[in-house]
N, C-alpha and C positions, 0 to 999 in steps of 0.2 A: 656627597657634600660638592659643591659649586666653586670651582675655583675661579678666581678673578684675576683674568693678564693684567698685566703694567696699563693703567691708564695716562698716557700723556693727556696736557693740555689740551679740550675740543673734543676727547675722545670718549665715548659710552661703554657700556657691557648690559645687556638686555636678558634677563630671567627666564624663565619657564612660562608659557603664555596660558592662561585660562584651558581647560580642559575640552575640548570640542573648538574651540576659537582660533582664530590666526590673523594677525597684524589688529586687535582690537586697541592698543593701546594702554590697556590694562596692565600686562607683563612687569614684574620688579623690573627697576634700573636702575644703575647706577648710572653718575656722569661726571665728569670732570668739567667745571668752569673754566673756558680759554682765558676770562680776562684775572679771574680771582686765583683760581686753581684751587678753589675750596671744591670739595666732593657734593653731589646732591644726590637723594636716594629716596626713592618712591616708587610711582605706578609708570611707566613711559612718559603720555602724554602728558603729566605734571612736573616729569622732570623737566622737558621741553620747554615749558610756559615758564617754571621755576628758573631759569638761566638766563629767562630776559626779564624778570622781576626784580626791581630796586631794592627789595629786601635782603635779598644775598649780599647786596654788601654790607648789610649791618652786621650785628653780631647774633642773630636770633640763630636757633640751635634746628627750630623747624617753625614753621609757617604754611597755613590754607593756603592752595590756589585752587581755583574752579568751585570754592566757594565749599567745597567738602573735601579734597586731597591733601592731606598731608603731605610735606617735605623735609624732608630730615639733610639737614646740611653741618659739613665737618670739613676739619681744617686738612685734619689729618686721614690716610688710607687707611690705617689698622680699625677705628670704631666702625667709619662708610662702610669697609667691607662686610664687616661684622654685621652689621643690619641688615645689609644686602642679602647676605647669607641668612639671616632669619628670617626677611621677605619671603624669599625663594622656597625655605623649606614649608613654611607657612602654605605656599603654595601648592607645592607637591605635594602636603598631607591633602588639601582642599581636592586635588585633581585624584586623588588614589580615591579618597570619597565618590566622588562624582563617579569614575569608573566602574567601581562597584555598584552603584546604584544604577549607573545605565544597564551594565550585566543580566541584574536581577531583572531589571523591566524587561530586556530583550530576553530572556529566556522566559518569562511569562509572557510577551508578545507571540512567542512562537509554539509556546500552550493551547494559545486563543483568547487570550486577553485582549479584547477590544482596546479599552481604557491602558493598558501599559502599551500595547500598539500607538495612540495617540502621544504618550509622554515619551515615546523613543524620538520623537523628534524634538523635544528640548533640548537632546543632547548631538 
């Protein structure tokens, strides 16, 4: 379980990154708006864009940015942290599946499977 520290206005907290990636902007993120004090939950890159979007001023609970990324907006901390933790748990589950698949491919590659060796480059 990921614990979220206190978030003053203008601050945020990033969750786990995708397996094998770093700095992609796709990690779950929770941020607090400097101006409204609302909490924005989504991927790192989409929350950056959402904080400068006018729709954060409305009473919408969620909206799309970048055409396909959904961000969630909350007035209070408790539901925002719950949504962030749910996104982090899902990301950790996906990472574990990818880690196991990578191990299987690596073992097959070490046993001489050329196709598995090429698929290891995907991780």
